[in-house]
C-alpha positions as CSV (number, residue, x, y, z in Angstrom):
1,X,-19.3,49.7,-26.2
2,X,-21.8,50.9,-29.1
3,X,-24.6,51.5,-26.7
4,X,-24.7,55.5,-26.6
5,X,-24.1,55.9,-30.6
6,X,-27.0,57.5,-31.8
7,X,-27.1,54.8,-35.3
8,X,-28.9,51.9,-35.9
9,X,-26.2,50.1,-37.1
10,X,-24.1,50.9,-34.4
11,X,-26.6,49.6,-31.6
12,X,-27.0,46.8,-33.3
13,X,-23.3,46.0,-33.0
14,X,-23.6,46.9,-29.2
15,X,-26.4,44.2,-28.8
16,X,-24.7,41.8,-31.1
17,X,-21.3,42.0,-29.1
18,X,-22.9,41.9,-25.6
19,X,-24.6,38.9,-26.6
20,X,-21.8,37.3,-27.6
21,X,-19.3,38.0,-24.9
22,X,-22.6,36.4,-22.6
23,X,-22.6,33.3,-24.7
24,X,-18.7,32.4,-24.9
25,X,-19.0,33.1,-21.3
26,X,-21.9,31.0,-20.4
27,X,-20.3,28.0,-22.0
28,X,-18.8,27.3,-18.7
29,X,-21.6,26.6,-16.1
30,X,-21.6,30.0,-13.6
31,X,-18.9,31.9,-14.9
32,X,-20.9,34.4,-16.6
33,X,-22.7,34.8,-13.1
34,X,-19.5,35.1,-11.3
35,X,-17.6,37.6,-13.8
36,X,-20.4,40.3,-13.9
37,X,-20.7,43.0,-11.8
38,X,-23.2,45.3,-11.5
39,X,-22.4,49.2,-11.2
40,X,-24.6,51.5,-9.2
41,X,-26.0,52.8,-12.6
42,X,-27.3,49.7,-13.3
43,X,-25.0,49.1,-16.0
44,X,-23.2,45.1,-16.3
45,X,-19.8,45.5,-16.6
46,X,-17.4,42.8,-17.6
47,X,-15.1,42.4,-14.5
48,X,-11.0,42.3,-15.5
49,X,-11.2,38.4,-14.8
50,X,-13.8,38.4,-17.5
51,X,-11.9,40.8,-20.1
52,X,-8.7,38.2,-19.5
53,X,-11.1,34.9,-20.4
54,X,-12.4,36.8,-23.5
55,X,-8.8,37.6,-24.8
56,X,-8.2,34.3,-24.4
57,X,-11.1,33.0,-26.5
58,X,-11.5,35.2,-28.8
59,X,-8.3,36.2,-31.2
60,X,-9.1,39.7,-32.5
61,X,-7.8,41.2,-29.9
62,X,-4.6,39.2,-29.9
63,X,-4.3,40.6,-33.6
64,X,-4.6,44.0,-32.9
65,X,-2.0,43.7,-30.1
66,X,0.2,42.0,-32.5
67,X,-0.6,43.9,-35.1
68,X,-0.1,47.4,-33.6
69,X,3.5,45.9,-31.8
70,X,4.3,44.8,-35.0
71,X,4.6,48.5,-36.6
72,X,5.9,50.0,-33.6
73,X,9.2,47.6,-33.9
74,X,9.9,48.5,-37.5
75,X,9.5,52.3,-36.8
76,X,11.2,52.3,-33.9
77,X,14.5,50.3,-35.2
78,X,17.5,51.5,-33.9
79,X,16.3,54.3,-31.9
80,X,17.5,54.7,-28.4
81,X,14.5,56.2,-26.5
82,X,11.0,55.4,-27.1
83,X,7.9,56.9,-25.7
84,X,4.6,54.8,-26.5
85,X,1.4,56.7,-26.0
86,X,-1.4,54.4,-25.5
87,X,-4.6,55.5,-26.1
88,X,-6.8,52.3,-26.1
89,X,-8.4,52.8,-22.3
90,X,-10.8,49.9,-22.3
91,X,-9.1,47.8,-24.7
92,X,-5.8,48.4,-23.0
93,X,-4.0,45.4,-22.0
94,X,-0.5,44.9,-20.1
95,X,-0.2,41.7,-22.2
96,X,0.4,43.5,-25.5
97,X,3.5,45.9,-23.9
98,X,5.1,42.8,-21.9
99,X,5.2,40.9,-25.6
100,X,6.6,44.0,-27.0
101,X,9.2,44.2,-24.2
102,X,10.2,40.7,-25.3
103,X,10.3,41.7,-29.0
104,X,12.3,44.8,-27.8
105,X,14.6,42.8,-25.8
106,X,15.7,40.5,-28.7
107,X,16.3,43.4,-31.2
108,X,19.8,43.8,-32.7
109,X,21.6,46.3,-30.2
110,X,19.7,45.7,-27.0
111,X,16.1,47.4,-26.0
112,X,15.5,51.5,-26.1
113,X,14.8,53.0,-22.9
114,X,11.4,52.8,-22.9
115,X,8.6,55.1,-21.5
116,X,4.8,54.5,-21.6
117,X,1.6,56.5,-21.2
118,X,-1.5,55.2,-20.8
119,X,-5.2,56.6,-20.6
120,X,-7.5,54.9,-18.9
121,X,-10.5,56.2,-16.5
122,X,-9.7,53.2,-14.1
123,X,-7.1,54.1,-10.9
124,X,-7.0,50.9,-10.4
125,X,-6.5,49.1,-13.6
126,X,-3.6,51.7,-14.2
127,X,-1.6,51.0,-10.6
128,X,-1.8,47.2,-11.6
129,X,-0.8,48.1,-15.4
130,X,2.3,50.0,-13.9
131,X,3.0,47.4,-11.0
132,X,2.9,44.6,-13.9
133,X,4.6,46.3,-16.4
134,X,7.9,47.2,-14.3
135,X,8.0,44.1,-13.0
136,X,8.5,42.5,-16.4
137,X,10.9,45.3,-17.6
138,X,13.0,44.7,-14.5
139,X,12.9,41.5,-15.1
140,X,14.2,41.7,-18.8
141,X,16.3,44.6,-17.8
142,X,14.9,47.1,-20.2
143,X,15.1,50.6,-19.1
144,X,11.4,51.6,-18.4
145,X,8.9,54.2,-16.9
146,X,5.2,54.2,-16.6
147,X,2.8,57.4,-16.8
148,X,-0.5,56.9,-15.9
149,X,-3.1,58.9,-17.1
150,X,-6.5,58.5,-15.5
151,X,-8.9,59.7,-18.1
152,X,-11.1,58.7,-20.8
153,X,-9.9,59.3,-24.4
154,X,-12.8,61.2,-25.6
155,X,-13.1,63.8,-22.5
156,X,-9.5,64.8,-23.1
157,X,-9.4,67.9,-24.2
158,X,-7.1,69.0,-27.3
159,X,-5.0,70.7,-25.3
160,X,-4.3,68.0,-22.8
161,X,-4.0,65.5,-26.1
162,X,-1.1,68.0,-27.1
163,X,0.9,67.6,-23.7
164,X,0.6,63.8,-24.0
165,X,2.1,63.4,-27.3
166,X,5.0,66.5,-26.8
167,X,8.3,64.5,-28.0
168,X,11.1,65.2,-26.1
169,X,14.6,66.0,-27.5
170,X,15.7,62.7,-29.1
171,X,12.9,60.3,-28.4
172,X,10.5,58.5,-30.8
173,X,6.9,58.9,-30.5
174,X,5.0,56.1,-31.0
175,X,1.2,56.1,-30.5
176,X,-1.3,52.8,-29.7
177,X,-5.4,52.8,-30.2
178,X,-6.8,50.0,-30.2
179,X,-10.5,49.7,-30.7
180,X,-11.2,53.2,-29.4
181,X,-11.4,55.9,-33.1
182,X,-15.4,54.4,-33.2
183,X,-16.2,56.2,-29.8
184,X,-14.5,59.5,-30.8
185,X,-16.5,59.0,-33.6
186,X,-19.9,58.2,-31.9
187,X,-19.1,61.4,-29.8
188,X,-18.6,63.6,-32.4
189,X,-21.7,62.4,-34.0
190,X,-23.8,62.6,-31.2
191,X,-22.2,66.4,-30.5
192,X,-22.6,67.2,-34.1
193,X,-19.1,68.2,-34.3
194,X,-15.7,67.0,-35.4
195,X,-12.6,66.7,-32.8
196,X,-10.7,64.2,-35.1
197,X,-8.4,66.5,-37.1
198,X,-4.5,66.5,-38.0
199,X,-2.6,68.2,-36.0
200,X,-1.7,71.8,-37.3
201,X,-4.9,71.7,-40.1
């Protein structure tokens, strides 16, 4: 999470977060071993089942998704065409967008035509997300389109990012970035430069 960041405070936060996740998972006998997978690099990663379990146990991500969706709903009131760009990467979760589907369906005037573009470095994750969201959108009768971008947010060059954020005529754009800005800042610190800037500046 913060492990690659050069600053001591961030390294401590990474160790603390890892220890907290392991402590929570160890509350159920055998769960930690069952939910951890070891990559070829020797690093330990939580598999999707573990992420779902942590999502259920820790309210932080639920609050982040709820707050983001509320902001999107307020900003998109009355819009007929909505494009949401999900730049949350590893923090991305279809649960957030299913909740948004329900909220949009319940709004006065009905749901807009919705397009979601998700950036994630996992091809399988994106395929599963596309399938799950398409099924829910169809069940809720929401006009829906999903676009997948297989990449890490910090690896996107400015041209690719501009292309992602290009607004179609008549379409309102919302950007969701949950728990990812620290990764960009860490990458900036490591590279000794700043990649975060206001477009046009």
